[in-house]
C-alpha positions as protocol buffer text, in pm:
chain_id: "A"
residue {
  index: 1
  type: MET
  ca { x: 21120 y: 27223 z: 16459 }
}
residue {
  index: 2
  type: LEU
  ca { x: 21175 y: 26855 z: 16511 }
}
residue {
  index: 3
  type: GLN
  ca { x: 21368 y: 26718 z: 16219 }
}
residue {
  index: 4
  type: PRO
  ca { x: 21684 y: 26506 z: 16195 }
}
residue {
  index: 5
  type: GLN
  ca { x: 21969 y: 26660 z: 16004 }
}
residue {
  index: 6
  type: ALA
  ca { x: 22315 y: 26522 z: 15946 }
}
residue {
  index: 7
  type: GLU
  ca { x: 22484 y: 26855 z: 15881 }
}
residue {
  index: 8
  type: VAL
  ca { x: 22298 y: 27123 z: 16075 }
}
residue {
  index: 9
  type: ILE
  ca { x: 22196 y: 27096 z: 16438 }
}
residue {
  index: 10
  type: GLN
  ca { x: 22032 y: 27367 z: 16649 }
}
residue {
  index: 11
  type: MET
  ca { x: 21879 y: 27334 z: 16987 }
}
residue {
  index: 12
  type: LYS
  ca { x: 21692 y: 27587 z: 17200 }
}
residue {
  index: 13
  type: ILE
  ca { x: 21504 y: 27440 z: 17490 }
}
residue {
  index: 14
  type: SER
  ca { x: 21382 y: 27664 z: 17770 }
}
residue {
  index: 15
  type: VAL
  ca { x: 21246 y: 27367 z: 17959 }
}
residue {
  index: 16
  type: LYS
  ca { x: 21386 y: 27244 z: 18287 }
}
residue {
  index: 17
  type: LYS
  ca { x: 21536 y: 26900 z: 18249 }
}
residue {
  index: 18
  type: ARG
  ca { x: 21341 y: 26620 z: 18406 }
}
residue {
  index: 19
  type: LYS
  ca { x: 21600 y: 26348 z: 18439 }
}
residue {
  index: 20
  type: SER
  ca { x: 21342 y: 26121 z: 18592 }
}
residue {
  index: 21
  type: ALA
  ca { x: 21092 y: 26185 z: 18314 }
}
residue {
  index: 22
  type: ARG
  ca { x: 21107 y: 25846 z: 18151 }
}
residue {
  index: 23
  type: ARG
  ca { x: 21200 y: 25646 z: 18463 }
}
residue {
  index: 24
  type: ARG
  ca { x: 21291 y: 25334 z: 18271 }
}
residue {
  index: 25
  type: GLN
  ca { x: 21588 y: 25274 z: 18503 }
}
residue {
  index: 26
  type: GLN
  ca { x: 21814 y: 25205 z: 18210 }
}
residue {
  index: 27
  type: HIS
  ca { x: 22098 y: 25376 z: 18032 }
}
residue {
  index: 28
  type: ILE
  ca { x: 22044 y: 25446 z: 17663 }
}
residue {
  index: 29
  type: LYS
  ca { x: 22328 y: 25479 z: 17414 }
}
residue {
  index: 30
  type: VAL
  ca { x: 22231 y: 25693 z: 17118 }
}
residue {
  index: 31
  type: THR
  ca { x: 22376 y: 25861 z: 16811 }
}
residue {
  index: 32
  type: GLY
  ca { x: 22266 y: 26093 z: 16530 }
}
residue {
  index: 33
  type: ALA
  ca { x: 22137 y: 26447 z: 16502 }
}
residue {
  index: 34
  type: VAL
  ca { x: 21810 y: 26625 z: 16566 }
}
residue {
  index: 35
  type: VAL
  ca { x: 21650 y: 26967 z: 16577 }
}
residue {
  index: 36
  type: LEU
  ca { x: 21395 y: 27090 z: 16829 }
}
residue {
  index: 37
  type: LEU
  ca { x: 21271 y: 27444 z: 16891 }
}
residue {
  index: 38
  type: VAL
  ca { x: 21021 y: 27474 z: 17174 }
}
residue {
  index: 39
  type: LYS
  ca { x: 20933 y: 27731 z: 17440 }
}
residue {
  index: 40
  type: THR
  ca { x: 20769 y: 27649 z: 17769 }
}
residue {
  index: 41
  type: ARG
  ca { x: 20506 y: 27922 z: 17747 }
}
residue {
  index: 42
  type: ASP
  ca { x: 20371 y: 27781 z: 17421 }
}
residue {
  index: 43
  type: LEU
  ca { x: 20319 y: 27425 z: 17541 }
}
residue {
  index: 44
  type: GLN
  ca { x: 19979 y: 27498 z: 17691 }
}
residue {
  index: 45
  type: GLU
  ca { x: 19854 y: 27635 z: 17360 }
}
residue {
  index: 46
  type: TYR
  ca { x: 19967 y: 27346 z: 17142 }
}
residue {
  index: 47
  type: SER
  ca { x: 19926 y: 26975 z: 17198 }
}
residue {
  index: 48
  type: LYS
  ca { x: 20162 y: 26843 z: 16933 }
}
residue {
  index: 49
  type: VAL
  ca { x: 20468 y: 26861 z: 17158 }
}
residue {
  index: 50
  type: ARG
  ca { x: 20419 y: 26662 z: 17478 }
}
residue {
  index: 51
  type: ILE
  ca { x: 20627 y: 26748 z: 17781 }
}
residue {
  index: 52
  type: GLU
  ca { x: 20533 y: 26529 z: 18075 }
}
residue {
  index: 53
  type: PRO
  ca { x: 20723 y: 26327 z: 18337 }
}
residue {
  index: 54
  type: SER
  ca { x: 20548 y: 26009 z: 18226 }
}
residue {
  index: 55
  type: LEU
  ca { x: 20541 y: 25744 z: 17957 }
}
residue {
  index: 56
  type: ASN
  ca { x: 20332 y: 25780 z: 17646 }
}
residue {
  index: 57
  type: LYS
  ca { x: 19987 y: 25632 z: 17715 }
}
residue {
  index: 58
  type: ASN
  ca { x: 20014 y: 25373 z: 17436 }
}
residue {
  index: 59
  type: GLU
  ca { x: 20361 y: 25268 z: 17548 }
}
residue {
  index: 60
  type: ALA
  ca { x: 20243 y: 25235 z: 17907 }
}
residue {
  index: 61
  type: GLU
  ca { x: 19952 y: 25013 z: 17799 }
}
residue {
  index: 62
  type: PHE
  ca { x: 20182 y: 24788 z: 17598 }
}
residue {
  index: 63
  type: ILE
  ca { x: 20433 y: 24766 z: 17883 }
}
residue {
  index: 64
  type: ASP
  ca { x: 20159 y: 24657 z: 18122 }
}
residue {
  index: 65
  type: GLY
  ca { x: 20087 y: 24365 z: 17889 }
}
residue {
  index: 66
  type: ARG
  ca { x: 20453 y: 24286 z: 17836 }
}
residue {
  index: 67
  type: ARG
  ca { x: 20511 y: 24274 z: 18213 }
}
residue {
  index: 68
  type: LYS
  ca { x: 20279 y: 23974 z: 18231 }
}
residue {
  index: 69
  type: SER
  ca { x: 20501 y: 23786 z: 17986 }
}
residue {
  index: 70
  type: VAL
  ca { x: 20810 y: 23893 z: 18179 }
}
residue {
  index: 71
  type: LEU
  ca { x: 20652 y: 23777 z: 18507 }
}
residue {
  index: 72
  type: GLN
  ca { x: 20576 y: 23432 z: 18364 }
}
residue {
  index: 73
  type: SER
  ca { x: 20928 y: 23407 z: 18225 }
}
residue {
  index: 74
  type: LEU
  ca { x: 21081 y: 23496 z: 18562 }
}
residue {
  index: 75
  type: LYS
  ca { x: 20867 y: 23234 z: 18734 }
}
residue {
  index: 76
  type: LYS
  ca { x: 20996 y: 22971 z: 18491 }
}
residue {
  index: 77
  type: LEU
  ca { x: 21346 y: 23080 z: 18592 }
}
residue {
  index: 78
  type: GLN
  ca { x: 21244 y: 23035 z: 18957 }
}
residue {
  index: 79
  type: ILE
  ca { x: 21258 y: 23408 z: 19026 }
}
residue {
  index: 80
  type: ASP
  ca { x: 20964 y: 23504 z: 19247 }
}
residue {
  index: 81
  type: CYS
  ca { x: 20813 y: 23850 z: 19235 }
}
residue {
  index: 82
  type: SER
  ca { x: 20469 y: 24009 z: 19218 }
}
residue {
  index: 83
  type: GLN
  ca { x: 20322 y: 24191 z: 18917 }
}
residue {
  index: 84
  type: ASN
  ca { x: 20411 y: 24524 z: 19080 }
}
residue {
  index: 85
  type: GLU
  ca { x: 20769 y: 24412 z: 19140 }
}
residue {
  index: 86
  type: VAL
  ca { x: 20853 y: 24306 z: 18785 }
}
residue {
  index: 87
  type: PRO
  ca { x: 21190 y: 24473 z: 18708 }
}
residue {
  index: 88
  type: ASN
  ca { x: 21249 y: 24689 z: 18402 }
}
residue {
  index: 89
  type: ILE
  ca { x: 21493 y: 24467 z: 18212 }
}
residue {
  index: 90
  type: ALA
  ca { x: 21638 y: 24619 z: 17895 }
}
residue {
  index: 91
  type: LEU
  ca { x: 21866 y: 24470 z: 17633 }
}
residue {
  index: 92
  type: LEU
  ca { x: 22093 y: 24735 z: 17481 }
}
residue {
  index: 93
  type: GLY
  ca { x: 22269 y: 24670 z: 17150 }
}
residue {
  index: 94
  type: SER
  ca { x: 22596 y: 24848 z: 17076 }
}
residue {
  index: 95
  type: GLY
  ca { x: 22715 y: 25009 z: 16756 }
}
residue {
  index: 96
  type: GLY
  ca { x: 22954 y: 24848 z: 16514 }
}
residue {
  index: 97
  type: GLY
  ca { x: 22794 y: 24820 z: 16171 }
}
residue {
  index: 98
  type: GLU
  ca { x: 22719 y: 24477 z: 16030 }
}
residue {
  index: 99
  type: ARG
  ca { x: 22913 y: 24314 z: 16313 }
}
residue {
  index: 100
  type: ALA
  ca { x: 22678 y: 24474 z: 16568 }
}
residue {
  index: 101
  type: MET
  ca { x: 22377 y: 24373 z: 16361 }
}
residue {
  index: 102
  type: VAL
  ca { x: 22478 y: 24006 z: 16355 }
}
residue {
  index: 103
  type: ALA
  ca { x: 22594 y: 24013 z: 16718 }
}
residue {
  index: 104
  type: LEU
  ca { x: 22257 y: 24137 z: 16842 }
}
residue {
  index: 105
  type: LEU
  ca { x: 22074 y: 23883 z: 16628 }
}
residue {
  index: 106
  type: GLY
  ca { x: 22288 y: 23605 z: 16772 }
}
residue {
  index: 107
  type: SER
  ca { x: 22231 y: 23735 z: 17125 }
}
residue {
  index: 108
  type: LEU
  ca { x: 21854 y: 23733 z: 17076 }
}
residue {
  index: 109
  type: VAL
  ca { x: 21865 y: 23375 z: 16949 }
}
residue {
  index: 110
  type: GLN
  ca { x: 22075 y: 23261 z: 17242 }
}
residue {
  index: 111
  type: LEU
  ca { x: 21852 y: 23442 z: 17491 }
}
residue {
  index: 112
  type: GLN
  ca { x: 21555 y: 23257 z: 17347 }
}
residue {
  index: 113
  type: LYS
  ca { x: 21732 y: 22922 z: 17374 }
}
residue {
  index: 114
  type: THR
  ca { x: 21809 y: 22984 z: 17740 }
}
residue {
  index: 115
  type: GLY
  ca { x: 21456 y: 23104 z: 17816 }
}
residue {
  index: 116
  type: LEU
  ca { x: 21563 y: 23461 z: 17890 }
}
residue {
  index: 117
  type: LEU
  ca { x: 21420 y: 23647 z: 17589 }
}
residue {
  index: 118
  type: ASP
  ca { x: 21073 y: 23677 z: 17738 }
}
residue {
  index: 119
  type: SER
  ca { x: 21228 y: 23849 z: 18040 }
}
residue {
  index: 120
  type: ILE
  ca { x: 21323 y: 24149 z: 17828 }
}
residue {
  index: 121
  type: LEU
  ca { x: 21090 y: 24448 z: 17865 }
}
residue {
  index: 122
  type: TYR
  ca { x: 21273 y: 24690 z: 17634 }
}
residue {
  index: 123
  type: LEU
  ca { x: 21499 y: 24632 z: 17335 }
}
residue {
  index: 124
  type: SER
  ca { x: 21715 y: 24931 z: 17246 }
}
residue {
  index: 125
  type: GLY
  ca { x: 22003 y: 24983 z: 17006 }
}
residue {
  index: 126
  type: VAL
  ca { x: 22232 y: 25223 z: 16828 }
}
residue {
  index: 127
  type: SER
  ca { x: 22390 y: 25214 z: 16483 }
}
residue {
  index: 128
  type: GLY
  ca { x: 22430 y: 24855 z: 16357 }
}
residue {
  index: 129
  type: SER
  ca { x: 22212 y: 24715 z: 16633 }
}
residue {
  index: 130
  type: THR
  ca { x: 21920 y: 24917 z: 16499 }
}
residue {
  index: 131
  type: TRP
  ca { x: 21966 y: 24737 z: 16165 }
}
residue {
  index: 132
  type: CYS
  ca { x: 21897 y: 24412 z: 16347 }
}
residue {
  index: 133
  type: MET
  ca { x: 21600 y: 24563 z: 16526 }
}
residue {
  index: 134
  type: ALA
  ca { x: 21455 y: 24697 z: 16202 }
}
residue {
  index: 135
  type: SER
  ca { x: 21490 y: 24350 z: 16051 }
}
residue {
  index: 136
  type: VAL
  ca { x: 21337 y: 24142 z: 16330 }
}
residue {
  index: 137
  type: TYR
  ca { x: 21043 y: 24377 z: 16382 }
}
residue {
  index: 138
  type: GLN
  ca { x: 20950 y: 24334 z: 16016 }
}
residue {
  index: 139
  type: GLU
  ca { x: 20805 y: 24002 z: 16127 }
}
residue {
  index: 140
  type: PRO
  ca { x: 20486 y: 24002 z: 16335 }
}
residue {
  index: 141
  type: ASP
  ca { x: 20552 y: 23859 z: 16684 }
}
residue {
  index: 142
  type: TRP
  ca { x: 20907 y: 23771 z: 16578 }
}
residue {
  index: 143
  type: SER
  ca { x: 21006 y: 23629 z: 16917 }
}
residue {
  index: 144
  type: THR
  ca { x: 20767 y: 23335 z: 16866 }
}
residue {
  index: 145
  type: LYS
  ca { x: 20951 y: 23224 z: 16548 }
}
residue {
  index: 146
  type: LEU
  ca { x: 21299 y: 23364 z: 16593 }
}
residue {
  index: 147
  type: GLU
  ca { x: 21489 y: 23078 z: 16426 }
}
residue {
  index: 148
  type: THR
  ca { x: 21290 y: 23130 z: 16106 }
}
residue {
  index: 149
  type: VAL
  ca { x: 21336 y: 23507 z: 16128 }
}
residue {
  index: 150
  type: LYS
  ca { x: 21709 y: 23466 z: 16187 }
}
residue {
  index: 151
  type: ASP
  ca { x: 21751 y: 23239 z: 15882 }
}
residue {
  index: 152
  type: LYS
  ca { x: 21560 y: 23486 z: 15667 }
}
residue {
  index: 153
  type: ILE
  ca { x: 21780 y: 23777 z: 15776 }
}
residue {
  index: 154
  type: ILE
  ca { x: 22105 y: 23584 z: 15730 }
}
residue {
  index: 155
  type: GLN
  ca { x: 21994 y: 23474 z: 15385 }
}
residue {
  index: 156
  type: ARG
  ca { x: 21921 y: 23832 z: 15289 }
}
residue {
  index: 157
  type: ILE
  ca { x: 22244 y: 23990 z: 15411 }
}
residue {
  index: 158
  type: SER
  ca { x: 22443 y: 23704 z: 15253 }
}
residue {
  index: 159
  type: GLY
  ca { x: 22278 y: 23759 z: 14916 }
}
residue {
  index: 160
  type: PRO
  ca { x: 22307 y: 24021 z: 14642 }
}
residue {
  index: 161
  type: GLY
  ca { x: 22289 y: 24387 z: 14737 }
}
residue {
  index: 162
  type: VAL
  ca { x: 22068 y: 24668 z: 14614 }
}
residue {
  index: 163
  type: SER
  ca { x: 22145 y: 24759 z: 14253 }
}
residue {
  index: 164
  type: TRP
  ca { x: 22266 y: 25107 z: 14162 }
}
residue {
  index: 165
  type: LYS
  ca { x: 21947 y: 25154 z: 13959 }
}
residue {
  index: 166
  type: GLU
  ca { x: 21730 y: 25080 z: 14262 }
}
residue {
  index: 167
  type: ALA
  ca { x: 21947 y: 25303 z: 14479 }
}
residue {
  index: 168
  type: PHE
  ca { x: 21924 y: 25591 z: 14232 }
}
residue {
  index: 169
  type: VAL
  ca { x: 21545 y: 25564 z: 14216 }
}
residue {
  index: 170
  type: LYS
  ca { x: 21530 y: 25576 z: 14596 }
}
residue {
  index: 171
  type: LEU
  ca { x: 21767 y: 25870 z: 14612 }
}
residue {
  index: 172
  type: LYS
  ca { x: 21540 y: 26063 z: 14374 }
}
residue {
  index: 173
  type: LYS
  ca { x: 21248 y: 26000 z: 14609 }
}
residue {
  index: 174
  type: TYR
  ca { x: 21446 y: 26136 z: 14902 }
}
residue {
  index: 175
  type: TYR
  ca { x: 21554 y: 26436 z: 14696 }
}
residue {
  index: 176
  type: GLY
  ca { x: 21189 y: 26529 z: 14648 }
}
residue {
  index: 177
  type: LYS
  ca { x: 21147 y: 26595 z: 15021 }
}
residue {
  index: 178
  type: ASP
  ca { x: 21152 y: 26946 z: 15165 }
}
residue {
  index: 179
  type: HIS
  ca { x: 21466 y: 26859 z: 15355 }
}
residue {
  index: 180
  type: PHE
  ca { x: 21739 y: 26666 z: 15175 }
}
residue {
  index: 181
  type: SER
  ca { x: 22059 y: 26596 z: 15369 }
}
residue {
  index: 182
  type: LEU
  ca { x: 22368 y: 26383 z: 15391 }
}
residue {
  index: 183
  type: THR
  ca { x: 22161 y: 26133 z: 15589 }
}
residue {
  index: 184
  type: ASP
  ca { x: 21957 y: 26055 z: 15276 }
}
residue {
  index: 185
  type: ILE
  ca { x: 22273 y: 25989 z: 15077 }
}
residue {
  index: 186
  type: TRP
  ca { x: 22419 y: 25780 z: 15358 }
}
residue {
  index: 187
  type: ALA
  ca { x: 22102 y: 25573 z: 15374 }
}
residue {
  index: 188
  type: VAL
  ca { x: 22099 y: 25492 z: 15002 }
}
residue {
  index: 189
  type: MET
  ca { x: 22469 y: 25454 z: 14934 }
}
residue {
  index: 190
  type: VAL
  ca { x: 22593 y: 25293 z: 15256 }
}
residue {
  index: 191
  type: ILE
  ca { x: 22317 y: 25141 z: 15469 }
}
residue {
  index: 192
  type: THR
  ca { x: 22178 y: 24944 z: 15173 }
}
residue {
  index: 193
  type: THR
  ca { x: 22518 y: 24779 z: 15117 }
}
residue {
  index: 194
  type: PHE
  ca { x: 22489 y: 24620 z: 15463 }
}
residue {
  index: 195
  type: VAL
  ca { x: 22118 y: 24549 z: 15507 }
}
residue {
  index: 196
  type: LYS
  ca { x: 22077 y: 24453 z: 15137 }
}
residue {
  index: 197
  type: GLU
  ca { x: 21729 y: 24603 z: 15107 }
}
residue {
  index: 198
  type: ILE
  ca { x: 21533 y: 24928 z: 15078 }
}
residue {
  index: 199
  type: ASP
  ca { x: 21272 y: 24916 z: 15352 }
}
residue {
  index: 200
  type: GLU
  ca { x: 21014 y: 25185 z: 15277 }
}
residue {
  index: 201
  type: HIS
  ca { x: 20781 y: 25093 z: 15561 }
}
residue {
  index: 202
  type: THR
  ca { x: 20756 y: 25335 z: 15851 }
}
residue {
  index: 203
  type: LEU
  ca { x: 20811 y: 25252 z: 16216 }
}
residue {
  index: 204
  type: THR
  ca { x: 20440 y: 25299 z: 16294 }
}
residue {
  index: 205
  type: GLU
  ca { x: 20346 y: 25068 z: 16006 }
}
residue {
  index: 206
  type: GLN
  ca { x: 20593 y: 24809 z: 16128 }
}
residue {
  index: 207
  type: TRP
  ca { x: 20462 y: 24826 z: 16483 }
}
residue {
  index: 208
  type: SER
  ca { x: 20100 y: 24790 z: 16370 }
}
residue {
  index: 209
  type: GLN
  ca { x: 20180 y: 24430 z: 16272 }
}
residue {
  index: 210
  type: GLN
  ca { x: 20280 y: 24332 z: 16625 }
}
residue {
  index: 211
  type: SER
  ca { x: 20033 y: 24189 z: 16874 }
}
residue {
  index: 212
  type: LYS
  ca { x: 19945 y: 24431 z: 17150 }
}
residue {
  index: 213
  type: ASP
  ca { x: 19948 y: 24164 z: 17421 }
}
residue {
  index: 214
  type: GLY
  ca { x: 20320 y: 24189 z: 17485 }
}
residue {
  index: 215
  type: LYS
  ca { x: 20468 y: 23907 z: 17279 }
}
residue {
  index: 216
  type: VAL
  ca { x: 20781 y: 24112 z: 17193 }
}
residue {
  index: 217
  type: PRO
  ca { x: 20995 y: 24367 z: 17381 }
}
residue {
  index: 218
  type: PHE
  ca { x: 20918 y: 24734 z: 17327 }
}
residue {
  index: 219
  type: PRO
  ca { x: 21171 y: 24881 z: 17078 }
}
residue {
  index: 220
  type: ILE
  ca { x: 21362 y: 25205 z: 17130 }
}
residue {
  index: 221
  type: TYR
  ca { x: 21579 y: 25336 z: 16846 }
}
residue {
  index: 222
  type: THR
  ca { x: 21835 y: 25581 z: 16975 }
}
residue {
  index: 223
  type: VAL
  ca { x: 22008 y: 25892 z: 16838 }
}
residue {
  index: 224
  type: ILE
  ca { x: 22230 y: 26165 z: 16983 }
}
residue {
  index: 225
  type: ASP
  ca { x: 22230 y: 26539 z: 16918 }
}
residue {
  index: 226
  type: LYS
  ca { x: 22590 y: 26571 z: 16804 }
}
residue {
  index: 227
  type: LYS
  ca { x: 22655 y: 26940 z: 16870 }
}
residue {
  index: 228
  type: CYS
  ca { x: 22460 y: 26933 z: 17193 }
}
residue {
  index: 229
  type: LYS
  ca { x: 22685 y: 26651 z: 17309 }
}
residue {
  index: 230
  type: GLN
  ca { x: 23004 y: 26820 z: 17189 }
}
residue {
  index: 231
  type: ARG
  ca { x: 22919 y: 27155 z: 17346 }
}
residue {
  index: 232
  type: ASN
  ca { x: 22776 y: 27000 z: 17662 }
}
residue {
  index: 233
  type: ILE
  ca { x: 22453 y: 27198 z: 17636 }
}
residue {
  index: 234
  type: GLY
  ca { x: 22094 y: 27085 z: 17659 }
}
residue {
  index: 235
  type: ASP
  ca { x: 21978 y: 26726 z: 17640 }
}
residue {
  index: 236
  type: PRO
  ca { x: 22177 y: 26513 z: 17393 }
}
residue {
  index: 237
  type: TRP
  ca { x: 21971 y: 26197 z: 17433 }
}
residue {
  index: 238
  type: PHE
  ca { x: 21705 y: 26134 z: 17172 }
}
residue {
  index: 239
  type: GLU
  ca { x: 21486 y: 25830 z: 17124 }
}
residue {
  index: 240
  type: ILE
  ca { x: 21244 y: 25705 z: 16862 }
}
residue {
  index: 241
  type: THR
  ca { x: 20972 y: 25456 z: 16953 }
}
residue {
  index: 242
  type: PRO
  ca { x: 20667 y: 25332 z: 16761 }
}
residue {
  index: 243
  type: HIS
  ca { x: 20459 y: 25597 z: 16938 }
}
residue {
  index: 244
  type: GLU
  ca { x: 20680 y: 25902 z: 16995 }
}
residue {
  index: 245
  type: ALA
  ca { x: 21012 y: 26065 z: 16912 }
}
residue {
  index: 246
  type: GLY
  ca { x: 21191 y: 26313 z: 17131 }
}
residue {
  index: 247
  type: TYR
  ca { x: 21437 y: 26398 z: 17404 }
}
residue {
  index: 248
  type: SER
  ca { x: 21421 y: 26140 z: 17680 }
}
residue {
  index: 249
  type: LEU
  ca { x: 21575 y: 26342 z: 17966 }
}
residue {
  index: 250
  type: THR
  ca { x: 21388 y: 26663 z: 17892 }
}
residue {
  index: 251
  type: GLY
  ca { x: 21069 y: 26469 z: 17826 }
}
residue {
  index: 252
  type: ALA
  ca { x: 20973 y: 26656 z: 17505 }
}
residue {
  index: 253
  type: PHE
  ca { x: 20807 y: 26433 z: 17246 }
}
residue {
  index: 254
  type: VAL
  ca { x: 20604 y: 26441 z: 16928 }
}
residue {
  index: 255
  type: ASP
  ca { x: 20391 y: 26165 z: 16782 }
}
residue {
  index: 256
  type: ALA
  ca { x: 20599 y: 25921 z: 16578 }
}
residue {
  index: 257
  type: SER
  ca { x: 20385 y: 25986 z: 16270 }
}
residue {
  index: 258
  type: ASN
  ca { x: 20494 y: 26352 z: 16289 }
}
residue {
  index: 259
  type: PHE
  ca { x: 20863 y: 26270 z: 16317 }
}
residue {
  index: 260
  type: GLY
  ca { x: 21017 y: 26463 z: 16028 }
}
residue {
  index: 261
  type: SER
  ca { x: 20761 y: 26742 z: 16026 }
}
residue {
  index: 262
  type: LYS
  ca { x: 20858 y: 27097 z: 16120 }
}
residue {
  index: 263
  type: PHE
  ca { x: 20754 y: 27237 z: 16455 }
}
residue {
  index: 264
  type: HIS
  ca { x: 20777 y: 27592 z: 16590 }
}
residue {
  index: 265
  type: LYS
  ca { x: 20682 y: 27689 z: 16942 }
}
residue {
  index: 266
  type: GLY
  ca { x: 20516 y: 27354 z: 16997 }
}
residue {
  index: 267
  type: SER
  ca { x: 20297 y: 27374 z: 16687 }
}
residue {
  index: 268
  type: LYS
  ca { x: 20337 y: 27173 z: 16371 }
}
residue {
  index: 269
  type: LYS
  ca { x: 20406 y: 27412 z: 16085 }
}
residue {
  index: 270
  type: ASN
  ca { x: 20485 y: 27186 z: 15793 }
}
residue {
  index: 271
  type: GLN
  ca { x: 20366 y: 26827 z: 15756 }
}
residue {
  index: 272
  type: GLN
  ca { x: 20612 y: 26576 z: 15614 }
}
residue {
  index: 273
  type: ASP
  ca { x: 20563 y: 26205 z: 15568 }
}
residue {
  index: 274
  type: GLU
  ca { x: 20702 y: 25990 z: 15846 }
}
residue {
  index: 275
  type: PHE
  ca { x: 21057 y: 25876 z: 15779 }
}
residue {
  index: 276
  type: ASP
  ca { x: 21087 y: 25525 z: 15641 }
}
residue {
  index: 277
  type: MET
  ca { x: 21292 y: 25250 z: 15803 }
}
residue {
  index: 278
  type: LEU
  ca { x: 21586 y: 25289 z: 15566 }
}
residue {
  index: 279
  type: TYR
  ca { x: 21626 y: 25653 z: 15663 }
}
residue {
  index: 280
  type: LEU
  ca { x: 21578 y: 25568 z: 16031 }
}
residue {
  index: 281
  type: GLN
  ca { x: 21860 y: 25314 z: 16017 }
}
residue {
  index: 282
  type: ALA
  ca { x: 22087 y: 25577 z: 15860 }
}
residue {
  index: 283
  type: LEU
  ca { x: 21989 y: 25836 z: 16120 }
}
residue {
  index: 284
  type: CYS
  ca { x: 22079 y: 25599 z: 16402 }
}
residue {
  index: 285
  type: GLY
  ca { x: 22423 y: 25531 z: 16252 }
}
residue {
  index: 286
  type: SER
  ca { x: 22698 y: 25665 z: 16476 }
}
residue {
  index: 287
  type: ALA
  ca { x: 22918 y: 25722 z: 16171 }
}
residue {
  index: 288
  type: LEU
  ca { x: 22715 y: 26034 z: 16095 }
}
residue {
  index: 289
  type: ALA
  ca { x: 22895 y: 26206 z: 16380 }
}
residue {
  index: 290
  type: ASP
  ca { x: 23216 y: 26214 z: 16172 }
}
residue {
  index: 291
  type: GLU
  ca { x: 23132 y: 26406 z: 15855 }
}
residue {
  index: 292
  type: VAL
  ca { x: 23492 y: 26401 z: 15726 }
}
residue {
  index: 293
  type: GLU
  ca { x: 23507 y: 26022 z: 15730 }
}
residue {
  index: 294
  type: ILE
  ca { x: 23159 y: 26000 z: 15580 }
}
residue {
  index: 295
  type: LYS
  ca { x: 23257 y: 26213 z: 15283 }
}
residue {
  index: 296
  type: LYS
  ca { x: 23573 y: 26007 z: 15232 }
}
residue {
  index: 297
  type: LEU
  ca { x: 23374 y: 25684 z: 15233 }
}
residue {
  index: 298
  type: LEU
  ca { x: 23110 y: 25818 z: 14997 }
}
residue {
  index: 299
  type: TRP
  ca { x: 23377 y: 25941 z: 14756 }
}
residue {
  index: 300
  type: GLN
  ca { x: 23547 y: 25599 z: 14764 }
}
residue {
  index: 301
  type: LYS
  ca { x: 23215 y: 25433 z: 14677 }
}
residue {
  index: 302
  type: ILE
  ca { x: 23156 y: 25673 z: 14391 }
}
residue {
  index: 303
  type: LYS
  ca { x: 23508 y: 25615 z: 14256 }
}
residue {
  index: 304
  type: GLY
  ca { x: 23465 y: 25240 z: 14301 }
}
residue {
  index: 305
  type: SER
  ca { x: 23148 y: 25242 z: 14091 }
}
residue {
  index: 306
  type: GLU
  ca { x: 23339 y: 25409 z: 13808 }
}
residue {
  index: 307
  type: ASP
  ca { x: 23615 y: 25145 z: 13800 }
}
């Protein structure tokens, strides 16, 4: 089963860790919660769970194109290297709610002004930084018009929030899913107060708008398996890209369009729609690791709405 859950986390992986599986030469900070049940002997029978020490084919193709942009950028900066020597440069955004969102946006703008943005191969984030990522990638080829994109985002988060009526309608939609969790409530009641929108597009839909010739960095949204991290068992690192979602160190992935569906022994058992961007931003929120504080905050919001 591969399905994010805020409250319940199980993990059984009888697969030898391949710490070099992704070989991106970068450290990824992640937060959240996930579920995965796979067995090595079943992987040959089912193709829905991919376990390989290599990048996803579509990601690799995009990265090849992006490297050309990075190479040209490095040459402009008077850094000489061949196409095969282009370094894997990643920009990692920290957590920190709205502050992290605005900080990453400001960093991207400044990197563009100094001619460094096109040197970035990967853009990764956690918690509030993923809110910025979700916002900029709404715009096709956003790096070519970043000032306009920035102004649009600032205008939105400075404006009125999502109404309680809109939030309630969205919560009812989430409640209709097979799996309804605290993450759904967190998304509707908390994330919307910061991002000031309900983004119902999926990550694959969002990515389909981007040019495939490498105009923007490749995005990686990051999550952590809370109990796996706390108990020091298995692989806590989890990543979500436009093509796949899975454990980066173990190298176990499912297609991004299947992220949210139930898997057993490597085979998809129950199809669910791909999570939308609002839910994804809630899942990536590091606050979900502290359920006591979450419940306190939610109760305060409910009480505040009654006053």
